C-alpha positions as a Markdown table, in Angstrom:
| # | Residue | x | y | z |
|---|---|---|---|---|
| 1 | Unk | -22.1 | 48.9 | 5.0 |
| 2 | Unk | -18.7 | 47.7 | 6.1 |
| 3 | Unk | -15.6 | 47.9 | 3.9 |
| 4 | Unk | -13.8 | 44.6 | 2.8 |
| 5 | Unk | -10.9 | 45.5 | 5.3 |
| 6 | Unk | -13.3 | 45.7 | 8.1 |
| 7 | Unk | -15.0 | 42.4 | 7.3 |
| 8 | Unk | -11.6 | 40.7 | 7.2 |
| 9 | Unk | -10.5 | 42.3 | 10.4 |
| 10 | Unk | -13.6 | 41.1 | 12.0 |
| 11 | Unk | -13.2 | 37.5 | 10.7 |
| 12 | Unk | -9.7 | 37.4 | 12.0 |
| 13 | Unk | -10.9 | 38.7 | 15.4 |
| 14 | Unk | -13.5 | 36.0 | 15.5 |
| 15 | Unk | -11.0 | 33.3 | 14.8 |
| 16 | Unk | -8.2 | 34.7 | 17.3 |
| 17 | Unk | -8.3 | 31.3 | 19.3 |
| 18 | Unk | -7.4 | 29.4 | 16.1 |
| 19 | Unk | -4.4 | 31.7 | 15.7 |
| 20 | Unk | -3.3 | 31.2 | 19.3 |
| 21 | Unk | -3.5 | 27.4 | 18.7 |
| 22 | Unk | -1.4 | 27.7 | 15.6 |
| 23 | Unk | 1.2 | 29.8 | 17.4 |
| 24 | Unk | 2.8 | 26.7 | 19.2 |
| 25 | Unk | 3.3 | 24.5 | 16.1 |
| 26 | Unk | 4.7 | 27.5 | 14.3 |
| 27 | Unk | 7.2 | 28.3 | 17.1 |
| 28 | Unk | 8.0 | 24.7 | 17.3 |
| 29 | Unk | 8.8 | 24.5 | 13.5 |
| 30 | Unk | 10.8 | 27.6 | 13.6 |
| 31 | Unk | 12.8 | 26.4 | 16.7 |
| 32 | Unk | 13.5 | 22.8 | 15.8 |
| 33 | Unk | 13.6 | 23.1 | 12.0 |
| 34 | Unk | 14.9 | 26.4 | 11.0 |
| 35 | Unk | 17.1 | 27.5 | 13.8 |
| 36 | Unk | 19.5 | 24.4 | 13.5 |
| 37 | Unk | 20.2 | 25.4 | 9.9 |
| 38 | Unk | 22.3 | 28.3 | 11.3 |
| 39 | Unk | 25.0 | 25.8 | 12.2 |
| 40 | Unk | 24.9 | 24.1 | 8.9 |
| 41 | Unk | 26.8 | 27.3 | 7.6 |
| 42 | Unk | 29.9 | 26.1 | 9.2 |
| 43 | Unk | 30.3 | 23.3 | 6.7 |
| 44 | Unk | 31.0 | 26.0 | 4.1 |
| 45 | Unk | 33.2 | 28.1 | 6.1 |
| 46 | Unk | 36.8 | 28.1 | 7.3 |
| 47 | Unk | 35.4 | 28.3 | 10.9 |
| 48 | Unk | 37.4 | 30.1 | 13.6 |
| 49 | Unk | 35.9 | 30.2 | 17.0 |
| 50 | Unk | 37.4 | 33.6 | 17.7 |
| 51 | Unk | 35.8 | 35.1 | 14.7 |
| 52 | Unk | 32.4 | 33.5 | 15.0 |
| 53 | Unk | 30.3 | 31.9 | 12.2 |
| 54 | Unk | 29.5 | 35.1 | 10.3 |
| 55 | Unk | 33.1 | 36.6 | 10.3 |
| 56 | Unk | 34.8 | 33.4 | 9.4 |
| 57 | Unk | 35.9 | 33.2 | 5.6 |
| 58 | Unk | 34.0 | 31.1 | 3.1 |
| 59 | Unk | 36.0 | 28.0 | 1.9 |
| 60 | Unk | 33.5 | 26.9 | -0.9 |
| 61 | Unk | 33.5 | 23.1 | -0.8 |
| 62 | Unk | 37.1 | 22.4 | 0.6 |
| 63 | Unk | 35.7 | 20.4 | 3.4 |
| 64 | Unk | 33.5 | 18.3 | 1.1 |
| 65 | Unk | 36.3 | 17.7 | -1.4 |
| 66 | Unk | 38.6 | 16.5 | 1.6 |
| 67 | Unk | 35.9 | 14.2 | 2.7 |
| 68 | Unk | 35.3 | 12.6 | -0.8 |
| 69 | Unk | 38.9 | 11.7 | -1.2 |
| 70 | Unk | 39.2 | 10.1 | 2.3 |
| 71 | Unk | 39.5 | 6.3 | 2.1 |
| 72 | Unk | 37.3 | 5.7 | 5.1 |
| 73 | Unk | 34.5 | 7.7 | 3.7 |
| 74 | Unk | 34.6 | 5.9 | 0.3 |
| 75 | Unk | 34.7 | 2.6 | 2.1 |
| 76 | Unk | 31.7 | 3.6 | 4.3 |
| 77 | Unk | 29.7 | 4.9 | 1.2 |
| 78 | Unk | 30.4 | 1.8 | -0.6 |
| 79 | Unk | 29.2 | -0.3 | 2.3 |
| 80 | Unk | 26.0 | 1.8 | 2.7 |
| 81 | Unk | 25.1 | 1.2 | -0.9 |
| 82 | Unk | 25.9 | -2.5 | -0.8 |
| 83 | Unk | 23.9 | -2.9 | 2.4 |
| 84 | Unk | 20.9 | -0.9 | 0.8 |
| 85 | Unk | 21.0 | -3.2 | -2.2 |
| 86 | Unk | 21.1 | -6.4 | 0.0 |
| 87 | Unk | 18.2 | -5.2 | 1.9 |
| 88 | Unk | 16.2 | -4.3 | -1.3 |
| 89 | Unk | 17.0 | -7.7 | -2.7 |
| 90 | Unk | 16.4 | -9.8 | 0.4 |
| 91 | Unk | 13.5 | -8.0 | 2.0 |
| 92 | Unk | 10.8 | -9.4 | -0.3 |
| 93 | Unk | 12.2 | -13.0 | 0.1 |
| 94 | Unk | 12.2 | -12.8 | 3.9 |
| 95 | Unk | 8.7 | -11.3 | 4.0 |
| 96 | Unk | 7.3 | -14.1 | 1.7 |
| 97 | Unk | 8.9 | -16.8 | 3.7 |
| 98 | Unk | 7.5 | -15.3 | 7.0 |
| 99 | Unk | 4.0 | -14.8 | 5.4 |
| 100 | Unk | 4.0 | -18.5 | 4.3 |
| 101 | Unk | 5.4 | -19.6 | 7.7 |
| 102 | Unk | 2.7 | -17.7 | 9.7 |
| 103 | Unk | -0.2 | -18.8 | 7.3 |
| 104 | Unk | 0.9 | -22.5 | 7.7 |
| 105 | Unk | 1.6 | -23.1 | 4.0 |
| 106 | Unk | 5.3 | -23.4 | 4.3 |
| 107 | Unk | 6.6 | -26.9 | 4.2 |
| 108 | Unk | 8.0 | -28.2 | 7.4 |
| 109 | Unk | 11.5 | -28.3 | 5.9 |
| 110 | Unk | 11.7 | -24.5 | 6.1 |
| 111 | Unk | 9.9 | -24.0 | 9.5 |
| 112 | Unk | 12.0 | -22.3 | 12.1 |
| 113 | Unk | 11.4 | -23.6 | 15.6 |
């Protein structure tokens, strides 16, 4: 009679091709999703190229505080929210008009040639 560990080892060995097939997506995920996070650390550091990322000192949220007080950032943020609200308000209307136009139920007054 085989032990439980031997049965599991045999099962893993039987499905070795499945693990080989899973290897490529796992490597892709690690390479393109987790490796770039290494560079995100720079946003929280007072980065000096001579020191590198790990030896540079932490600056807490100094870069973010500076960005939040920048007039151009505030204007861009305001414009982004405004455009998003316009889209949310106008998209259903545009879709309804387009649906009516394509179905032929829209009066000719609103038809675009």
